[in-house]
N, C-alpha and C positions, 0 to 999 in steps of 0.2 A: 557200450560208448555214451558217456554221460552226454546230457543237452550242452554243457558246459565243453566238453570235447568239440563235439557238432558243430555248435554253434561258432568256434574258435575256427574248426575247420573250413567252415564256409566260407566264413571271413576274409581266411588267407587263402583261398582259392580263388575268391574275386579278387583279393590283392593282387594275385599272380596274374590271374587275366587283365588287369588293369594293366599292369606291367605292361604285359604282353600287347595290349592293341595302342599302347603309348610310344613304344618304342617301334613296332611295326618292321619295315623292312631293314631298321639298321641292325635286327637281328642276323645272325650266318640263320641258314635253311635249318641244318641240325640241331642248332638250338632253340631256333624258334617252334622245330616240329615238336622236339621234345618237351617245351613248356605247354604246346597247346595239350598233345599226349595228355599229360599231367592233370591239368583244367578242366580237360575234359571227362576223364576216367574218372578224377575224385568228384564232379558235378554229378555223373551218374551214378555211382556207388553210391553218395550221401542222397541221390532221390530217389534209389533204389531201398532205402532204407538199411538197418546193420543190425535188423533181426537173423540174417546168416552170418555164418563164419567161411567163408571161401580159403580153402586149404589148397594146394597144388602138388604132386608130386612130379618133381622134375627130374631128368639125369640122363645120363647116356645110354648108350645102347648096351644092352646086356646087363643093366646095374639093377635091376631087380622092380623097378618101378610097379609095374603092372602087378607084379605078385604082393606086393607089400600092398597094394592097393587093394586085393582078393582077401590077405591077410586082415586089414583094419576093420573092411568092409563083412566080414565072413560071407563073401560071395564069392561066385567065380563069372565075374561079367566081364572083368576087361580082358584085352588080349595078353595072353602070356607065350609070345611067338619062338618060336625054334629060328626061324628064317625071319632074318633083318634085314627092312624095318618092317612092321607089322604094320601099321596104320600113320595118315596124317590126321587124324580126328581127335579130337577130346571126349575122355569118357569122363560119366560124373556119375557119383551114388550121392544122394541128398536124404538127409535126415526129417526132410519137413518137403510137406506138399504143399507150400507156398513158395518154392523157388524157381516155378517155371519163369517168371519174368527175369529172373537173376538169369538163370541160364541162357535166355535167349539173350540176354543183353553181353554174355559170354562166349555164346556162339558156338554153344554145345548143340549139335545135331540131335532132334529126337529120338531118333531111334539108338542115340549113346548114351541114354540118361537111364537111372533108375531109382527108384524112391524106395528107401530102404524100409519103414515102415511098412509098404505094401509087401514087400517079401517076408520078411522075418520081423516077428511080434516078440515082447517078452524076452529082449535079450540088455534090458538095462538103456534103450537108445535115449531115455531122458537126459543122460548126462551128457549126450552128444547133439542135440536137440539145435538145431538150426545150421548144422555141417554141411557143407557141401564142398564134398573130396571129389579133386579132379587129377586124372592119370594123363599129365599131359605126352604129346611125343618126343621120342628120342630128339636131344638138342643136337646130338652129333650125327644125326642121321646123313647117308650119301644123299638122301632126298633133301633138297633144299624147299619145298614146303614144307616138312615138318619143321623146321628150323624158323619158317616165318610165325607158325602157328604160337610155335615157343614166343618168338619174339613178341608177339600179337596180345598175348595170354597174362605174359608174367605179371605186365603193370596192374592188371584189372583181381588180382588176388591178395587175401588180408596176409595169409601164412605160407608162405614158401617152404616145402621140405625139399631139400636137393639129397637126393641119393645116391650114393656115390658105392664104388664098389673097391676092394683091395689093388685091385690090377691099374684101376684108371682112374685113383682119386687125384691124384696129382696132375692130371690131364690140361696142357695150358690152355686147350680152347674152353675147358670150364673156367677156369681161373681168371684168365685174360678178358673172353667173353661173355663171362657172365657176374660172377661171384665179387671181382673188383668193383664191378657197377651197383652191388649191393650194399658200398659202404652208406652207413646211418640207418639201414634195414635190420640192424641185428637182431631188434629187438620182436620181428616178424618174421624170424628166419629159422631155419633146424637143419642139421645136417644129420643124413644117416646113414653110417658107415655099415652097409649089407653083405652079407655073403662071408661074417667073421668066422665061420663055421670051418671055412677053407684056408684059415692062417692056422698056424702054428700058436699053440697054447701062449708059450714065449715071448711068441712077437705083439701079441694083441696091442698089450698096452701100449708099446711101441709105435704101432700102426696108428692109434687113437691119439699120442702125442703129436706125432708128426702131422697129422690133419689138423690138429689143431694149429700147428706151428704154421702152416702153407694159410692156413685162413685170418691166421694175424700178421703174415707177409701180406695179403690182399688189403689187409686195414679193419680186417673182420675182429671184432673182440668179443668175449662174453658169448660165442653164438654155441647153442646148445650141440655136443655132437653124440648120437646117441647109435653103438653099436647094435646091429640086427642081425639073424637069418632069419630069411622069411623062408630058408629050407625046413626048419628045427621049430621053426616058431619064437625063437627065445629072444628077446627084447622088444615082440609085437606089442605087446600089453603095455608096457611103457610109452610108445610111439601113442597108443591110444589115449593114456594119461595125459600126454601134451596135449592132444587135441581136445581133450574134455576141458583142460585147462584153459585154452584158447576159446571157446564154446562160452567158459562159465564166466569168462572175464569180460568178452564181448567189446575189450579193450584193442584188443589184436587188428581189426579193422582202423579202427583211429590210427593207431600204430603206424598200419602198411601204410593208410592214407598219408599220414604226418611225413612219412619216408618218402613218397612220392612226392609231395611238395617241397619237401626240405631237397631234394637231388634236382630238382626243377628249379629251384631258387637259386641253387648253389650253381645250376650252368648258367643262369641268368647273370649273376654275379661274374662269372667269365666275361661275360662281355661288356659290365660295368664294374671293372675291377677297385677302383677307390674313385672316391672326390676327386671334381679337379678344382687345384687351386687359380680362380681366375677373379679378375676386377675389371667391371666397365670401365672406369675411370682410368686407371692404370693403361690399360691397353688403348685405351684410344691417345693418353697423354705421349706414348710411347710412337705413334704411329704421326701426331699431329704434324710435327714439324716437317717430316721426308715431304708427306703429301702438300703442305704448305710450300716448301721450296718445289715442287713440280710445278706450281702454278705460277711462279714471278710473282709472287705477293707481295714481299717487301720489297724489290726493286720497283713497281709500282706504288707503292704508296712512299717511298723517295719521289718520286715521277709527281706524286700527288703535290708531297711539300714542296717542293720545286718550282712549282707550277703555281702554288700560292704567293712563293716568295715572288716569283719572277710575276704574275700577274695574266700568265699566258700559258697555253697548254693545256689537253685533255688527254689523258692515259688511256690506253686500252689493256683489260686482263688478258692474257693469251691463254690459248687451250693448255691444258695441265698434258706434261711430258705421260705419256702412256707407260712406258717403259718401267718408269719412277712408280706410276700408282699400280701396277701390275708388281712390284717387286714389293710396296708397302703390304697390298693384299695378301699376296703368300707369304710375309713374315707375320700377318697376323694369324692366319688360318694355323700355321705352324703351330706357333706361341700356344694358340687356344686349343688344338687339337692334339699336344703332344700328350694326353694321358688319356687319350682316345681308342677305344678299337677301329680297325678299318671300315665297318660300318657306320658308327658315329663320324668318324673324319669326313665320309663321305657327304653325309647329312649335314655336317658343317657347311661343306663348300657348294653344297645347292643351294642352302639357304642365305648363305652371302652373297650381296651382289656381287656381279661380275669386273674384272679390270674395267671394261667399256662400261658399263652400268654406272659403276663407280667412277668415271670420269666425266660421265656426260653429267652426274648429279651434281658433281663437285663444281664443274662451268656452268651450270643451271642455279645453284647457291649463289655463286661471285658476282651474278648478275645483279641482283641486289644489295651489292656494296657500292656507296656514292663514293664518285669519284670524283667530285665536284672541286675547282680549285681557285673558286672565288676567294678574293681577300676578305681581311676580318670586317666588321660592321662599321660602316661611319669611314671607310677608308678612302674612297672619293670624294667625300668633304672636307676630310682632313687634307689629303692633295689639294684642293682647290683652294681650300683657306690658308694653306703653306704659299701657294702660287701668288695668290692675294696679297700674303704680307709682304712677299719678297717685292712682288712689284712696285706695290704703296713705299717698303719700307726705300726700295735704288730712287724711286721719284722723291721721295720728302727730305732722302739724303743729298743728294743731287742738289733740290732746291735751298734745302739751309745750307749746302757748302758753299751755293753762289750768292747766296745773300750775304754769307759772313765775310765773303772775298767782296761784297759790294758789287759782286757781276751785275747784280739785278737791284732794285732799288726796294728792299723790305725793309719797312719800319722795324727797329727792334723793340720786345727781345723778339720778334717770331724767326729770325733766322736759327739760333740755338737752340728754340724750340722743335721745329722742323728737323734740325740735324738730330737731336735727341729720339724724336719720336720714328723717322726714318732706321735708326740702330735697333730700336727696340724691336719695330716691326720685323726688320732682317734678321733678329736673332728668335723671334718666334718664327719667322718661316723656318729656320734650321731647327729650331725647337721640334715642331710639327712633323718636320720631315724626319728627324730621328723617332719622333715617337710611332708615325707609319710605320717606317721601318721594324722598330720593335714591333709591333703589333701584329704585323704580318711574318715576321720570325716564328713569334708564339703561335700565329695562327694556322702557318705551317708544319710546326711541329706536332698541334695538336690536330692537324686533320691525319698528318702521316699515320700517327699512333690512331686513330678512328678507324683508317684504312685497314690497318695492320688486326686491331681487336675485329672489327665487322668482318672481316675476311676468316680469322681463323673462328670465330663464331659459328661462321656459317659452314666451315671446313668441318669445323668438330660436330656439330649438327648430323652433317651426311654422315662422318663415321658413326657416329650412335647409331642412326635410324638403318644405315644400309649393313653396318656390319655387325656394331656393338650387339643392338638388341636381336638380332638373329641368330646370333653366337650365343646370348643370354638366354633366348627359348632352348637353342637345343640342350645347352647345359643344365637347365631348370629340367627338362625331361628326362637329361642322363640321372640326372641326383633322383628324380623320381623312381623311375627305373628301380634305379639301386635300392633305393628306402623299402619299395613294394616288396624286391627279393628279399631281401631281409627281415623283413615282418612275415614273409610266407615261409621262412623258417625257424622262426621263433614258433615252436609248435612243442604241445604237449607230446613226452615221449613216455610210449609202453616200459614197462618193466621186462625184462627178457623172462623167455618162459624158462620154467627151471625142472622141469622134469628129473624125478629122479637116476642120476647115471651111472651105471657101473657094469663095468666091464662082465659080461659072461664067464664062466667058467669052463674048464673042459668040458667036467661032467654034464655040466646044463647043456653044454652043445652037443653031446654027443647022444644024447635023448633030445626025445621030441615029448617028453610026458606031460601031459595036461590032466588039466581036471575041469571037474564041472561045478559051476559055482551054483546058488538058490535057485537061479532063476532056470538050470538046465544050461547057459549057454555056454561053448566050449570059451576057455581063458587060458593064459599063457601061466603054466604051472611056476614060474620064476617070477610074476607080478609081483 
């Protein structure tokens, strides 16, 4: 793994950890555990370094995993059991003296470990330098503890070698329980079809093609399928070539870690499947009028206007109707959470104010609305002036009229003057009265709108702070978790392992001819 891939994996791992912390209990327990396992596993794997390539042989009962383990290592260390199951423990062979911390992390018992270089020298082990080969228990064992070991170890390895046999390669327990979960990990997986010596020569190609078809049905494409016979040794050398390629590339560890993070990110995306189209202002606007209706605000505003016009009355805002408030809240949560998974919907409901809290907040907010019914400025002065004009006009009019009728003795021209002055004052009184009425009506209309505006502003503020902002926080976190999950999936992928795949011929299977290389080590004659 190069430094760039290492840094990228670390960054993506931390993105996934951030997503997990941010989502918290809003994820279902299975997804949360899946993501946590991936984060912890990749963190620990990166902390241990990538100088080793961990390869696990996994398979069902009787598939020949342990025999293949011994053939690859050229040792007789793994248990080849006649009685099943053999052991629930992992067996390991390492081509390095520095693999102990890694094996401790994987959980391999010390008595189940062997270091290749200590036992067999001069076998060209340099090409396998850094390899840690694991023989896992049978995944389909009748012993539950065996499967538990397999399930625990599989996420920790860099290259999975699934060993299958002609009798059970189509077993649904293998495909539904394991292989289908490996989609995305094709570059760090090999399938070995063992015991091909038991199949007629004319059926071997069909057998491999059928296995490839089943893998494709599982969603696994371009997976290397290698026919092998551990009994005759045919094909084992090519399996070793694949392992040598994996050790040489050092990108298999990166590919496996990338696949783990990709699968975890994919699982996380099932909890945040899409962005939620939601706008705060639009959501508030939709529920503003129903909540306003629950408060009786418009009726009170009309009462304020009437009080201003009439010069009396002091209305009060009633307590909002709870059922209407509860219904508005329910509609809010339904619309905002329509695209959310249940955990996120629960979080949204918990973060928003309850119906009673919302009702109390609206009541408190409306107490700040000014319900003053006082008339316009100078209204009293206009009224007093109008009354004075009216009184003087009447007096002067009467006096002028009496003078004009010679009822009282007032010298000319005062009689006509007084009569005209009285008439002018009467007109002034009427004008002042009309002006006062017009001003009060204007004041009444203005106060009515002020109450409506202030009340709506207060209610809107409650909806924003008690419903809108909590909703926005949840949806922002939802979007952040989704972004982190997408980021965790944007990983460099390793190229698939290529090993030269060729069906062994009948003659090759009929004989177990071997040759010695220049170093004296036993090798497959068909390599």
